[in-house]
MDTraj code that builds the backbone (N, CA, C; nanometers):
import mdtraj as md
import numpy as np

residues = "MET THR LEU ARG ALA TYR HIS GLU GLU GLY PHE SER ASN PRO ARG ASP ASN PRO GLU VAL ARG ALA TYR ARG VAL ALA ASP ASP GLY TRP SER ARG GLY ALA THR ASP SER HIS PRO GLY VAL ALA GLU VAL LEU THR PRO ILE ILE THR GLY PHE PRO ALA ALA ASP LEU VAL PRO VAL ASP PHE VAL LEU ASP VAL ALA ALA ALA ASN TRP SER GLY ASP LEU LEU ASP ASP LYS LEU SER LEU LEU LEU ARG ASN GLU ALA GLY SER VAL GLY ARG TYR SER TYR VAL TYR PHE TYR GLY SER ASP GLY SER PRO ALA PRO PRO GLU LEU ILE VAL GLU TYR GLU LEU LEU SER LEU ILE VAL SER ASN ALA VAL ALA GLY GLY THR ALA VAL ILE GLU VAL VAL GLY ALA GLN PRO HIS SER MET SER LEU VAL GLY TRP SER ARG ASN SER GLY SER THR SER LEU ASN THR PRO TRP GLY ASN PHE THR ILE ASP PHE LYS PHE PRO ILE ARG ARG LEU ASN PRO PHE GLN ALA ASP ALA GLY GLY TYR GLY VAL THR THR LEU GLY ILE PRO ALA GLY ALA ALA GLY ARG THR VAL TYR LEU GLN GLY LEU VAL VAL ASP PRO GLY ASN GLN ALA GLU LEU THR ASN SER LEU LYS VAL THR VAL LEU".split()
xyz = np.array([
    [5.2822, 16.1106, 9.7293],
    [5.2816, 16.0379, 9.8563],
    [5.4249, 16.0198, 9.9042],
    [5.4418, 16.0301, 10.0339],
    [5.5719, 16.0112, 10.0968],
    [5.5588, 15.9109, 10.2102],
    [5.6416, 15.8077, 10.2079],
    [5.6496, 15.7135, 10.3184],
    [5.7626, 15.7593, 10.4104],
    [5.7272, 15.7958, 10.5324],
    [5.8261, 15.8416, 10.6302],
    [5.8489, 15.7312, 10.7328],
    [5.9711, 15.6782, 10.7351],
    [6.0086, 15.5733, 10.8296],
    [6.1127, 15.6293, 10.9261],
    [6.1135, 15.5767, 11.0485],
    [6.2025, 15.6279, 11.1526],
    [6.3110, 15.5242, 11.1819],
    [6.4369, 15.5685, 11.1727],
    [6.5486, 15.4775, 11.1899],
    [6.5521, 15.4208, 11.3309],
    [6.5780, 15.2901, 11.3406],
    [6.5936, 15.2228, 11.4690],
    [6.7416, 15.1924, 11.4892],
    [6.8007, 15.2580, 11.5886],
    [6.9434, 15.2401, 11.6161],
    [6.9673, 15.1034, 11.6789],
    [7.0798, 15.0424, 11.6446],
    [7.1153, 14.9141, 11.7037],
    [7.1821, 14.8219, 11.6038],
    [7.2520, 14.7219, 11.6528],
    [7.3161, 14.6195, 11.5697],
    [7.4130, 14.6800, 11.4678],
    [7.4706, 14.7953, 11.5040],
    [7.5710, 14.8618, 11.4184],
    [7.5169, 14.8948, 11.2796],
    [7.3880, 14.9247, 11.2724],
    [7.3339, 14.9626, 11.1432],
    [7.3285, 15.1162, 11.1317],
    [7.3328, 15.1706, 11.0093],
    [7.3357, 15.0981, 10.8821],
    [7.4714, 15.0339, 10.8543],
    [7.4665, 14.9130, 10.8038],
    [7.5881, 14.8355, 10.7787],
    [7.6117, 14.8178, 10.6294],
    [7.7319, 14.8441, 10.5875],
    [7.7788, 14.8172, 10.4514],
    [7.6905, 14.8804, 10.3440],
    [7.6645, 15.0105, 10.3610],
    [7.6005, 15.0931, 10.2570],
    [7.4712, 15.0332, 10.2016],
    [7.3656, 15.0283, 10.2820],
    [7.2368, 14.9785, 10.2313],
    [7.1887, 15.0604, 10.1106],
    [7.1213, 14.9931, 10.0196],
    [7.0630, 15.0549, 9.8998],
    [6.9158, 15.0147, 9.8963],
    [6.8289, 15.1054, 9.9386],
    [6.6889, 15.0704, 9.9652],
    [6.5967, 15.1314, 9.8604],
    [6.5039, 15.0505, 9.8151],
    [6.3934, 15.0965, 9.7308],
    [6.2612, 15.0697, 9.8025],
    [6.1597, 15.1518, 9.7703],
    [6.0227, 15.1269, 9.8160],
    [5.9427, 15.0648, 9.7024],
    [5.8569, 14.9692, 9.7372],
    [5.7713, 14.9001, 9.6412],
    [5.6268, 14.9012, 9.6903],
    [5.5344, 14.8913, 9.5957],
    [5.3967, 14.8565, 9.6311],
    [5.3875, 14.7055, 9.6430],
    [5.3043, 14.6581, 9.7338],
    [5.2786, 14.5153, 9.7515],
    [5.1374, 14.4863, 9.7013],
    [5.1248, 14.3955, 9.6054],
    [4.9938, 14.3672, 9.5469],
    [4.9076, 14.2804, 9.6377],
    [4.9688, 14.1927, 9.7163],
    [4.8966, 14.0994, 9.8026],
    [4.8911, 14.1557, 9.9442],
    [4.7707, 14.1943, 9.9892],
    [4.7551, 14.2516, 10.1233],
    [4.7332, 14.1445, 10.2298],
    [4.7406, 14.0179, 10.1937],
    [4.7098, 13.9120, 10.2890],
    [4.8291, 13.8605, 10.3664],
    [4.9346, 13.9388, 10.3786],
    [5.0567, 13.8946, 10.4458],
    [5.0486, 13.9211, 10.5957],
    [5.1386, 13.8558, 10.6700],
    [5.1575, 13.8797, 10.8132],
    [5.3055, 13.8972, 10.8399],
    [5.3405, 13.9583, 10.9524],
    [5.4801, 13.9943, 10.9757],
    [5.5508, 13.9020, 11.0749],
    [5.4962, 13.7854, 11.1014],
    [5.5622, 13.6925, 11.1915],
    [5.6952, 13.6444, 11.1367],
    [5.7800, 13.5968, 11.2267],
    [5.9164, 13.5585, 11.1876],
    [5.9187, 13.4477, 11.0833],
    [5.8188, 13.3618, 11.0810],
    [5.8177, 13.2497, 10.9863],
    [5.7162, 13.2684, 10.8735],
    [5.6541, 13.3874, 10.8643],
    [5.5544, 13.4112, 10.7594],
    [5.6220, 13.4346, 10.6247],
    [5.5494, 13.4019, 10.5183],
    [5.6042, 13.4163, 10.3835],
    [5.6176, 13.5633, 10.3456],
    [5.7182, 13.5918, 10.2647],
    [5.7376, 13.7253, 10.2081],
    [5.6229, 13.7547, 10.1117],
    [5.5627, 13.8743, 10.1167],
    [5.4469, 13.9002, 10.0302],
    [5.4822, 13.9233, 9.8845],
    [5.6092, 13.9463, 9.8534],
    [5.6465, 13.9762, 9.7155],
    [5.6269, 14.1227, 9.6823],
    [5.6898, 14.1677, 9.5765],
    [5.6849, 14.3090, 9.5397],
    [5.6075, 14.3261, 9.4100],
    [5.5500, 14.4447, 9.3957],
    [5.4850, 14.4838, 9.2703],
    [5.5679, 14.5982, 9.2095],
    [5.5066, 14.7136, 9.1855],
    [5.5770, 14.8220, 9.1181],
    [5.6834, 14.8862, 9.2091],
    [5.7965, 14.9222, 9.1504],
    [5.8982, 14.9966, 9.2231],
    [5.8566, 15.1442, 9.2267],
    [5.8642, 15.2067, 9.3436],
    [5.8104, 15.3412, 9.3641],
    [5.9165, 15.4472, 9.3881],
    [6.0420, 15.4063, 9.4097],
    [6.1498, 15.5028, 9.4319],
    [6.2756, 15.4543, 9.3622],
    [6.3677, 15.5464, 9.3347],
    [6.5016, 15.5019, 9.2969],
    [6.5719, 15.4451, 9.4202],
    [6.6931, 15.3985, 9.4049],
    [6.7703, 15.3494, 9.5185],
    [6.8063, 15.4665, 9.6105],
    [6.7772, 15.4494, 9.7401],
    [6.8073, 15.5502, 9.8414],
    [6.9251, 15.5006, 9.9246],
    [7.0221, 15.5889, 9.9485],
    [7.1398, 15.5538, 10.0282],
    [7.1641, 15.6632, 10.1322],
    [7.2674, 15.6455, 10.2138],
    [7.3073, 15.7487, 10.3090],
    [7.2161, 15.7594, 10.4296],
    [7.1909, 15.6476, 10.4979],
    [7.0976, 15.6464, 10.6100],
    [7.1645, 15.6906, 10.7398],
    [7.0845, 15.7473, 10.8315],
    [7.1405, 15.7944, 10.9582],
    [7.1733, 15.6780, 11.0508],
    [7.2585, 15.7057, 11.1500],
    [7.2904, 15.6057, 11.2510],
    [7.2154, 15.6300, 11.3814],
    [7.1721, 15.7534, 11.4060],
    [7.1055, 15.7872, 11.5316],
    [6.9627, 15.7341, 11.5346],
    [6.9128, 15.7133, 11.6543],
    [6.7780, 15.6604, 11.6732],
    [6.6724, 15.7658, 11.6413],
    [6.5595, 15.7203, 11.5847],
    [6.4390, 15.8006, 11.5640],
    [6.4553, 15.9120, 11.4600],
    [6.5584, 15.9048, 11.3779],
    [6.5733, 16.0033, 11.2710],
    [6.4784, 15.9662, 11.1567],
    [6.3931, 16.0605, 11.1107],
    [6.3016, 16.0268, 11.0019],
    [6.3731, 16.0194, 10.8674],
    [6.3321, 15.9242, 10.7851],
    [6.3831, 15.9093, 10.6484],
    [6.2619, 15.9091, 10.5553],
    [6.2597, 16.0007, 10.4596],
    [6.1465, 16.0134, 10.3685],
    [6.1728, 15.9414, 10.2366],
    [6.0794, 15.8555, 10.1988],
    [6.0811, 15.7890, 10.0686],
    [5.9688, 15.8509, 9.9855],
    [6.0048, 15.9358, 9.8897],
    [5.9047, 16.0046, 9.8072],
    [5.8608, 15.9086, 9.6970],
    [5.7327, 15.8718, 9.6972],
    [5.6824, 15.7669, 9.6092],
    [5.6390, 15.8241, 9.4741],
    [5.6713, 15.7540, 9.3685],
    [5.6273, 15.7900, 9.2338],
    [5.4850, 15.7367, 9.2152],
    [5.3879, 15.8217, 9.2346],
    [5.2475, 15.7793, 9.2301],
    [5.2099, 15.7257, 9.0925],
    [5.2684, 15.7846, 8.9882],
    [5.2335, 15.7435, 8.8524],
    [5.2909, 15.6070, 8.8157],
    [5.3782, 15.5517, 8.8985],
    [5.4429, 15.4247, 8.8643],
    [5.3572, 15.3037, 8.8961],
    [5.2469, 15.3215, 8.9679],
    [5.1688, 15.2065, 9.0146],
    [5.0227, 15.2193, 8.9749],
    [4.9563, 15.1052, 8.9710],
    [4.8116, 15.0993, 8.9524],
    [4.7480, 15.0825, 9.0902],
    [4.6834, 15.1864, 9.1403],
    [4.6300, 15.1883, 9.2765],
    [4.4836, 15.1471, 9.2831],
    [4.4245, 15.1060, 9.1715],
    [4.2798, 15.0843, 9.1686],
    [4.2357, 14.9766, 9.2670],
    [4.3107, 14.8655, 9.2758],
    [4.2731, 14.7601, 9.3700],
    [4.2823, 14.8063, 9.5135],
    [4.3846, 14.8877, 9.5447],
    [4.4002, 14.9400, 9.6805],
    [4.2859, 15.0339, 9.7172],
    [4.2403, 15.1118, 9.6192],
    [4.1286, 15.2021, 9.6454],
    [3.9986, 15.1253, 9.6655],
    [3.9819, 15.0170, 9.5898],
    [3.8576, 14.9420, 9.6006],
    [3.8481, 14.8618, 9.7294],
    [3.9606, 14.8023, 9.7739],
    [3.9530, 14.7218, 9.8966],
    [3.9954, 14.7982, 10.0215],
    [4.0355, 14.9262, 10.0032],
    [4.0692, 15.0140, 10.1154],
    [4.1886, 14.9613, 10.1953],
    [4.2812, 14.8936, 10.1264],
    [4.4024, 14.8442, 10.1911],
    [4.5220, 14.8778, 10.1018],
    [4.6306, 14.9191, 10.1645],
    [4.7509, 14.9530, 10.0908],
    [4.8721, 14.8992, 10.1660],
    [4.9541, 14.8204, 10.0981],
    [5.0766, 14.7672, 10.1574],
    [5.1963, 14.8195, 10.0790],
    [5.2970, 14.8671, 10.1532],
    [5.4218, 14.9136, 10.0948],
    [5.5375, 14.8349, 10.1570],
    [5.6467, 14.8239, 10.0844],
    [5.7592, 14.7434, 10.1292],
    [5.8890, 14.8178, 10.1018],
    [5.9822, 14.8117, 10.1967],
    [6.1177, 14.8619, 10.1768],
    [6.2112, 14.7424, 10.1619],
    [6.2940, 14.7432, 10.0581],
    [6.3852, 14.6317, 10.0355],
    [6.5270, 14.6833, 10.0143],
    [6.6206, 14.6225, 10.0838],
    [6.7621, 14.6559, 10.0683],
    [6.8181, 14.5785, 9.9491],
    [6.8399, 14.6486, 9.8390],
    [6.8871, 14.5837, 9.7172],
    [7.0326, 14.5384, 9.7293],
    [7.1072, 14.5949, 9.8237],
    [7.2473, 14.5553, 9.8382],
    [7.2600, 14.4087, 9.8768],
    [7.1636, 14.3574, 9.9523],
    [7.1680, 14.2174, 9.9915],
    [7.1556, 14.1218, 9.8750],
    [7.0906, 14.1667, 9.7665],
    [7.0694, 14.0783, 9.6515],
    [7.1967, 14.0574, 9.5712],
    [7.3011, 14.1369, 9.5979],
    [7.4277, 14.1193, 9.5254],
    [7.5349, 14.0638, 9.6185],
    [7.4916, 14.0055, 9.7315],
    [7.5830, 13.9309, 9.8162],
    [7.6482, 14.0082, 9.9280],
    [7.6133, 14.1349, 9.9466],
    [7.6719, 14.2105, 10.0571],
    [7.5946, 14.1832, 10.1853],
    [7.6656, 14.1756, 10.2985],
    [7.6009, 14.1607, 10.4292],
    [7.5660, 14.3002, 10.4775],
    [7.4526, 14.3507, 10.4277],
    [7.4149, 14.4909, 10.4449],
    [7.2746, 14.4977, 10.5041],
    [7.2521, 14.5933, 10.5934],
    [7.1180, 14.6082, 10.6503],
    [7.1018, 14.7465, 10.7115],
    [6.9746, 14.7847, 10.7271],
    [6.9350, 14.9060, 10.7971],
    [6.7991, 14.8775, 10.8595],
    [6.7715, 14.9350, 10.9756],
    [6.6478, 14.9065, 11.0486],
    [6.5610, 15.0312, 11.0611],
    [6.4306, 15.0089, 11.0513],
    [6.3323, 15.1139, 11.0789],
    [6.2279, 15.0574, 11.1745],
    [6.1696, 15.1456, 11.2547],
    [6.0636, 15.1011, 11.3457],
    [5.9427, 15.0526, 11.2661],
    [5.8767, 14.9484, 11.3180],
    [5.7616, 14.8899, 11.2516],
    [5.6310, 14.9538, 11.2930],
    [5.5237, 14.8815, 11.2734],
    [5.3900, 14.9388, 11.2878],
    [5.3367, 14.9376, 11.4301],
    [5.4173, 14.8962, 11.5288],
    [5.3732, 14.9080, 11.6675],
    [5.3451, 15.0546, 11.7003],
    [5.2547, 15.0766, 11.7928],
    [5.2154, 15.2131, 11.8253],
    [5.3266, 15.2972, 11.8854],
    [5.4293, 15.2338, 11.9381],
    [5.5382, 15.3069, 12.0015],
    [5.6705, 15.2389, 11.9642],
    [5.7794, 15.3151, 11.9477],
    [5.7856, 15.4601, 11.9691],
    [5.7619, 15.5437, 11.8443],
    [5.7753, 15.4847, 11.7239],
    [5.7668, 15.5682, 11.6028],
    [5.7270, 15.4850, 11.4827],
    [5.5995, 15.4529, 11.4672],
    [5.5561, 15.3774, 11.3489],
    [5.5726, 15.4607, 11.2221],
    [5.5842, 15.3963, 11.1073],
    [5.5959, 15.4720, 10.9819],
    [5.4680, 15.5487, 10.9527],
    [5.4831, 15.6525, 10.8722],
    [5.3696, 15.7371, 10.8353],
    [5.3610, 15.7453, 10.6831],
    [5.2386, 15.7438, 10.6305],
    [5.2176, 15.7676, 10.4883],
    [5.1565, 15.9065, 10.4742],
    [5.2286, 15.9961, 10.4085],
    [5.1852, 16.1350, 10.3922],
    [5.1312, 16.1504, 10.2509],
    [5.0029, 16.1881, 10.2400],
    [4.9372, 16.2030, 10.1103],
    [4.8972, 16.3488, 10.0939],
    [4.9404, 16.4107, 9.9852],
    [4.9111, 16.5511, 9.9604],
    [4.8392, 16.5662, 9.8266],
    [4.7290, 16.6421, 9.8293],
    [4.6568, 16.6774, 9.7073],
    [4.6729, 16.8269, 9.6857],
    [4.7297, 16.8647, 9.5709],
    [4.7616, 17.0055, 9.5492],
    [4.6643, 17.0750, 9.4549],
    [4.6078, 17.0045, 9.3582],
    [4.5233, 17.0661, 9.2574],
    [4.3950, 16.9855, 9.2415],
    [4.2911, 17.0538, 9.1976],
    [4.1679, 16.9837, 9.1626],
    [4.1957, 16.8963, 9.0410],
    [4.1846, 16.7663, 9.0586],
    [4.2248, 16.6754, 8.9514],
    [4.1241, 16.5624, 8.9351],
    [4.1079, 16.5224, 8.8102],
    [4.0323, 16.4022, 8.7755],
    [4.1330, 16.2937, 8.7415],
    [4.1163, 16.1750, 8.8008],
    [4.2073, 16.0625, 8.7800],
    [4.1250, 15.9407, 8.7425],
    [4.1676, 15.8689, 8.6410],
    [4.1016, 15.7444, 8.5998],
    [4.2039, 15.6328, 8.6007],
    [4.1709, 15.5215, 8.6642],
    [4.2605, 15.4066, 8.6664],
    [4.1816, 15.2791, 8.6394],
    [4.2533, 15.1738, 8.6033],
    [4.1964, 15.0419, 8.5752],
    [4.0937, 15.0456, 8.4617],
    [4.1252, 15.1212, 8.3570],
    [4.0372, 15.1253, 8.2394],
    [4.0655, 15.0028, 8.1531],
    [4.0108, 14.8902, 8.1946],
    [4.0368, 14.7615, 8.1312],
    [3.9054, 14.7015, 8.0841],
    [3.9015, 14.6542, 7.9613],
    [3.7796, 14.5949, 7.9064],
    [3.7315, 14.4801, 7.9949],
    [3.6024, 14.4814, 8.0246],
    [3.5446, 14.3793, 8.1103],
    [3.5663, 14.4038, 8.2580],
    [3.6361, 14.5116, 8.2935],
    [3.6652, 14.5416, 8.4338],
    [3.5852, 14.6603, 8.4847],
    [3.6317, 14.7150, 8.5948],
    [3.5662, 14.8293, 8.6574],
    [3.6670, 14.9419, 8.6718],
    [3.6443, 15.0510, 8.5999],
    [3.7324, 15.1671, 8.6098],
    [3.7025, 15.2435, 8.7381],
    [3.8059, 15.3038, 8.7946],
    [3.7935, 15.3870, 8.9137],
    [3.8110, 15.5317, 8.8715],
    [3.7136, 15.6154, 8.9044],
    [3.7176, 15.7587, 8.8710],
    [3.7255, 15.8372, 9.0005],
    [3.8322, 15.9155, 9.0148],
    [3.8547, 15.9907, 9.1378],
    [3.8603, 16.1398, 9.1088],
    [3.8123, 16.2186, 9.2038],
    [3.8349, 16.3628, 9.2054],
    [3.9088, 16.3945, 9.3342],
    [4.0233, 16.4634, 9.3229],
    [4.1013, 16.5007, 9.4400],
    [4.1210, 16.6517, 9.4409],
    [4.1380, 16.7064, 9.5599],
    [4.1623, 16.8492, 9.5744],
    [4.0391, 16.9354, 9.5638],
    [3.9201, 16.8762, 9.5787],
    [3.7965, 16.9539, 9.5736],
    [3.7685, 17.0194, 9.7088],
    [3.6745, 17.1095, 9.7098],
    [3.6267, 17.1642, 9.8362],
    [3.5538, 17.0543, 9.9127],
    [3.5603, 17.0548, 10.0449],
    [3.4901, 16.9515, 10.1226],
    [3.3427, 16.9424, 10.0845],
    [3.2980, 16.8177, 10.0656],
    [3.1573, 16.7863, 10.0383],
    [3.1073, 16.8434, 9.9049],
    [3.1999, 16.8713, 9.8119],
    [3.1594, 16.9136, 9.6780],
    [3.0946, 16.7975, 9.6033],
    [3.0183, 16.8330, 9.5002],
    [2.9542, 16.7332, 9.4152],
    [3.0226, 16.7323, 9.2789],
    [3.0612, 16.6129, 9.2326],
    [3.1308, 16.5992, 9.1043],
    [3.0351, 16.5485, 8.9978],
    [3.0324, 16.6199, 8.8855],
    [2.9539, 16.5818, 8.7686],
    [3.0529, 16.5510, 8.6571],
    [3.0688, 16.4238, 8.6236],
    [3.1694, 16.3825, 8.5263],
    [3.1006, 16.3361, 8.3989],
    [3.1471, 16.3906, 8.2870],
    [3.0941, 16.3505, 8.1575],
    [3.2017, 16.2864, 8.0721],
    [3.1581, 16.2072, 7.9742],
    [3.2540, 16.1448, 7.8847],
    [3.1959, 16.1337, 7.7441],
    [3.2853, 16.1264, 7.6485],
    [3.2447, 16.1170, 7.5090],
    [3.3527, 16.0432, 7.4323],
    [3.3172, 15.9916, 7.3159],
    [3.4161, 15.9300, 7.2278],
    [3.4635, 16.0280, 7.1212],
    [3.4199, 16.1541, 7.1306],
    [3.4511, 16.2526, 7.0269],
    [3.5373, 16.3644, 7.0841],
    [3.6563, 16.3819, 7.0285],
    [3.7449, 16.4887, 7.0741],
    [3.6974, 16.6235, 7.0203],
    [3.7575, 16.7305, 7.0721],
    [3.7215, 16.8656, 7.0316],
    [3.6890, 16.9499, 7.1525],
    [3.5898, 17.0370, 7.1394],
    [3.5459, 17.1187, 7.2520],
    [3.3989, 17.1544, 7.2342],
    [3.3337, 17.1805, 7.3472],
    [3.1904, 17.2118, 7.3480],
    [3.1649, 17.3183, 7.4534],
    [3.0846, 17.4173, 7.4185],
    [3.0439, 17.5206, 7.5140],
    [2.9158, 17.4761, 7.5835],
    [2.9189, 17.4787, 7.7174],
    [2.8032, 17.4385, 7.7965],
    [2.7519, 17.5554, 7.8799],
    [2.6218, 17.5745, 7.8769],
    [2.5572, 17.6731, 7.9630],
    [2.4928, 17.5972, 8.0780],
    [2.5451, 17.6107, 8.1983],
    [2.4980, 17.5349, 8.3131],
    [2.4394, 17.6292, 8.4181],
    [2.3693, 17.5758, 8.5186],
    [2.3202, 17.6615, 8.6273],
    [2.4312, 17.7322, 8.7041],
    [2.5575, 17.6867, 8.6855],
    [2.6694, 17.7444, 8.7610],
    [2.7584, 17.8314, 8.6736],
    [2.7163, 17.8559, 8.5484],
    [2.7941, 17.9395, 8.4582],
    [2.8218, 17.8705, 8.3258],
    [2.8913, 17.9404, 8.2369],
    [2.9269, 17.8872, 8.1057],
    [3.0672, 17.8263, 8.1112],
    [3.0807, 17.7072, 8.0557],
    [3.2084, 17.6369, 8.0579],
    [3.2352, 17.5764, 7.9206],
    [3.3621, 17.5690, 7.8856],
    [3.4026, 17.5006, 7.7633],
    [3.4744, 17.3725, 7.8022],
    [3.4164, 17.2599, 7.7651],
    [3.4747, 17.1303, 7.7986],
    [3.5501, 17.0749, 7.6781],
    [3.6348, 16.9766, 7.7020],
    [3.7311, 16.9328, 7.6013],
    [3.6884, 16.8094, 7.5236],
    [3.5581, 16.7970, 7.4941],
    [3.5115, 16.6936, 7.4026],
    [3.3760, 16.7362, 7.3473],
    [3.3240, 16.6606, 7.2516],
    [3.2038, 16.7006, 7.1789],
    [3.0878, 16.6044, 7.2039],
    [2.9686, 16.6484, 7.1671],
    [2.8493, 16.5638, 7.1731],
    [2.8634, 16.4473, 7.0744],
    [2.7954, 16.3340, 7.1038],
    [2.7099, 16.3067, 7.2206],
    [2.7924, 16.2812, 7.3472],
    [2.7410, 16.3333, 7.4580],
    [2.8103, 16.3252, 7.5866],
    [2.7251, 16.2424, 7.6822],
    [2.7894, 16.1521, 7.7529],
    [2.7215, 16.0737, 7.8563],
    [2.7748, 16.1139, 7.9920],
    [2.6906, 16.1009, 8.0937],
    [2.7283, 16.1447, 8.2278],
    [2.7275, 16.0287, 8.3259],
    [2.8213, 16.0323, 8.4185],
    [2.8193, 15.9396, 8.5308],
    [2.7233, 15.9920, 8.6363],
    [2.6809, 15.9039, 8.7247],
    [2.6011, 15.9501, 8.8373],
    [2.6838, 16.0458, 8.9224],
    [2.6267, 16.1587, 8.9668],
    [2.7033, 16.2519, 9.0515],
    [2.7534, 16.1817, 9.1775],
    [2.8709, 16.2232, 9.2251],
    [2.9241, 16.1665, 9.3487],
    [2.9869, 16.2783, 9.4320],
    [2.9857, 16.2590, 9.5623],
    [3.0226, 16.3651, 9.6561],
    [3.1602, 16.3418, 9.7165],
    [3.2335, 16.4510, 9.7345],
    [3.3628, 16.4445, 9.8020],
    [3.3437, 16.4345, 9.9522],
    [3.4432, 16.3794, 10.0187],
    [3.4392, 16.3713, 10.1640],
    [3.4930, 16.5008, 10.2255],
    [3.5146, 16.5016, 10.3562],
    [3.5606, 16.6221, 10.4252],
    [3.7006, 16.6629, 10.3814],
    [3.7771, 16.5691, 10.3238],
    [3.9108, 16.6002, 10.2745],
    [3.9141, 16.6394, 10.1278],
    [3.7977, 16.6505, 10.0652],
    [3.7934, 16.6902, 9.9244],
    [3.8197, 16.5783, 9.8262],
    [3.8009, 16.4532, 9.8701],
    [3.8249, 16.3376, 9.7840],
    [3.6936, 16.2669, 9.7539],
    [3.6673, 16.2434, 9.6250],
    [3.5490, 16.1699, 9.5832],
    [3.5860, 16.0599, 9.4860],
    [3.5128, 15.9493, 9.4898],
    [3.5443, 15.8370, 9.4022],
    [3.4164, 15.7665, 9.3609],
    [3.4155, 15.7192, 9.2369],
    [3.3071, 15.6363, 9.1871],
    [3.3675, 15.5333, 9.0922],
    [3.2852, 15.4431, 9.0439],
    [3.3341, 15.3395, 8.9531],
    [3.2447, 15.3332, 8.8298],
    [3.2994, 15.2727, 8.7248],
    [3.2266, 15.2583, 8.5992],
    [3.2621, 15.1247, 8.5377],
    [3.1614, 15.0414, 8.5153],
    [3.1847, 14.9147, 8.4477],
    [3.2154, 14.9360, 8.3002],
    [3.3138, 14.8641, 8.2486],
    [3.3551, 14.8783, 8.1090],
    [3.3164, 14.7516, 8.0336],
    [3.2463, 14.7633, 7.9211],
    [3.2052, 14.6442, 7.8460],
    [3.3262, 14.5621, 7.8018],
    [3.3052, 14.4317, 7.7917],
    [3.4136, 14.3412, 7.7546],
    [3.4668, 14.3699, 7.6141],
    [3.3840, 14.4234, 7.5271],
    [3.4267, 14.4485, 7.3900],
    [3.4838, 14.5865, 7.3651],
    [3.5157, 14.6610, 7.4708],
    [3.5595, 14.7997, 7.4549],
    [3.7102, 14.8162, 7.4400],
    [3.7858, 14.7089, 7.4375],
    [3.9313, 14.7199, 7.4281],
    [3.9731, 14.7997, 7.3050],
    [4.0655, 14.8937, 7.3243],
    [4.1158, 14.9753, 7.2149],
    [4.0378, 15.1024, 7.1895],
    [3.9230, 15.1179, 7.2500],
    [3.8439, 15.2396, 7.2306],
    [3.8989, 15.3535, 7.3160],
    [3.8895, 15.4737, 7.2613],
    [3.9370, 15.5927, 7.3313],
    [3.8181, 15.6770, 7.3747],
    [3.8206, 15.7221, 7.4991],
    [3.7156, 15.8100, 7.5502],
    [3.7808, 15.9331, 7.6121],
    [3.7037, 16.0411, 7.6199],
    [3.7488, 16.1677, 7.6761],
    [3.6597, 16.2001, 7.7956],
    [3.7212, 16.2391, 7.9068],
    [3.6464, 16.2649, 8.0293],
    [3.6867, 16.3991, 8.0886],
    [3.5896, 16.4615, 8.1564],
    [3.6165, 16.5836, 8.2314],
    [3.5078, 16.5989, 8.3367],
    [3.5424, 16.6650, 8.4459],
    [3.4469, 16.6821, 8.5539],
    [3.4169, 16.8287, 8.5806],
    [3.2950, 16.8545, 8.6258],
    [3.2534, 16.9852, 8.6763],
    [3.2220, 16.9649, 8.8240],
    [3.2958, 17.0338, 8.9102],
    [3.2837, 17.0138, 9.0543],
    [3.2140, 17.1348, 9.1153],
    [3.1032, 17.1090, 9.1830],
    [3.0202, 17.2151, 9.2411],
    [3.0350, 17.2105, 9.3921],
    [3.0831, 17.3202, 9.4519],
    [3.1061, 17.3203, 9.5962],
    [2.9773, 17.3561, 9.6704],
    [2.9747, 17.3411, 9.8038],
    [2.8518, 17.3693, 9.8796],
    [2.8043, 17.5144, 9.8680],
    [2.8941, 17.6050, 9.8275],
    [2.8545, 17.7445, 9.8068],
    [2.8002, 17.7707, 9.6681],
    [2.7762, 17.6644, 9.5902],
    [2.7181, 17.6719, 9.4560],
    [2.8133, 17.7339, 9.3537],
    [2.9437, 17.7249, 9.3807],
    [3.0447, 17.7663, 9.2839],
    [3.0997, 17.6418, 9.2147],
    [3.1280, 17.6538, 9.0855],
    [3.1704, 17.5376, 9.0083],
    [3.3054, 17.5620, 8.9423],
    [3.3798, 17.4525, 8.9226],
    [3.5115, 17.4584, 8.8606],
    [3.5332, 17.3310, 8.7803],
    [3.5959, 17.3453, 8.6632],
    [3.6277, 17.2293, 8.5808],
    [3.7537, 17.1604, 8.6314],
    [3.7549, 17.0280, 8.6214],
    [3.8781, 16.9520, 8.6426],
    [3.9597, 16.9524, 8.5142],
    [4.0750, 16.8908, 8.5206],
    [4.1508, 16.8601, 8.3987],
    [4.0713, 16.7643, 8.3118],
    [4.1023, 16.7610, 8.1835],
    [4.0398, 16.6639, 8.0941],
    [4.1369, 16.5492, 8.0712],
    [4.0817, 16.4313, 8.0413],
    [4.1613, 16.3121, 8.0222],
    [4.1239, 16.2417, 7.8931],
    [4.2261, 16.1894, 7.8264],
    [4.2075, 16.0990, 7.7137],
    [4.2474, 15.9609, 7.7608],
    [4.1545, 15.8662, 7.7580],
    [4.1781, 15.7339, 7.8133],
    [4.1505, 15.6296, 7.7063],
    [4.2475, 15.5422, 7.6840],
    [4.2285, 15.4304, 7.5918],
    [4.2098, 15.3028, 7.6722],
    [4.1003, 15.2342, 7.6468],
    [4.0681, 15.1126, 7.7200],
    [4.1637, 15.0007, 7.6809],
    [4.2172, 14.9332, 7.7783],
    [4.3106, 14.8230, 7.7553],
    [4.2371, 14.6901, 7.7340],
])
top = md.Topology()
chain = top.add_chain()
for i, resn in enumerate(residues, 1):
    res = top.add_residue(resn, chain, resSeq=i)
    for name in ("N", "CA", "C"):
        top.add_atom(name, md.element.get_by_symbol(name[0]), res)
traj = md.Trajectory(xyz[None], top)
């Protein structure tokens, strides 16, 4: 993911070498009024970025470290908040840089999300919680069949879509099939028993596209927290 913000010229910015990081914001209940409380920061998503332009409307890309954050809550409530913070101010420098905000004009920030490979992703595998299982990079409207087991190894499966070797052994349990949207993204959830902390499970998906062709996702080893 890349957060693209557009520089707003004015007030002699950038001033005194701003040092900006991007963060995820855990609390989506904030407002941007002049007297509203700061929402606080969660995971840091970029290293310190410096060298900002002075001209108006120049785009600045903040490439986000997707693996640095737990996105499960954002996926479940369909809200995502990101924050840019000038770290130079925290060490006493009178430093600042401006970017256009979320108004429709002239240049609101953009979040660019790219899916490159067919991937299975599991997040929030916490005992007593709800794990989020995602498939990204599938063909539009594909159907995902995800299985899991507590036994490592490999198993040969003869399916209606061909023979496949998956990366775990019987006994195998299956999630309810779920369908990808027009962008090739599918998501489902799985409740985890309260007593499952410390257990390791192995997961893999078989994704069947509307043309009846199937492909395996990556396999995952997940230890419940």
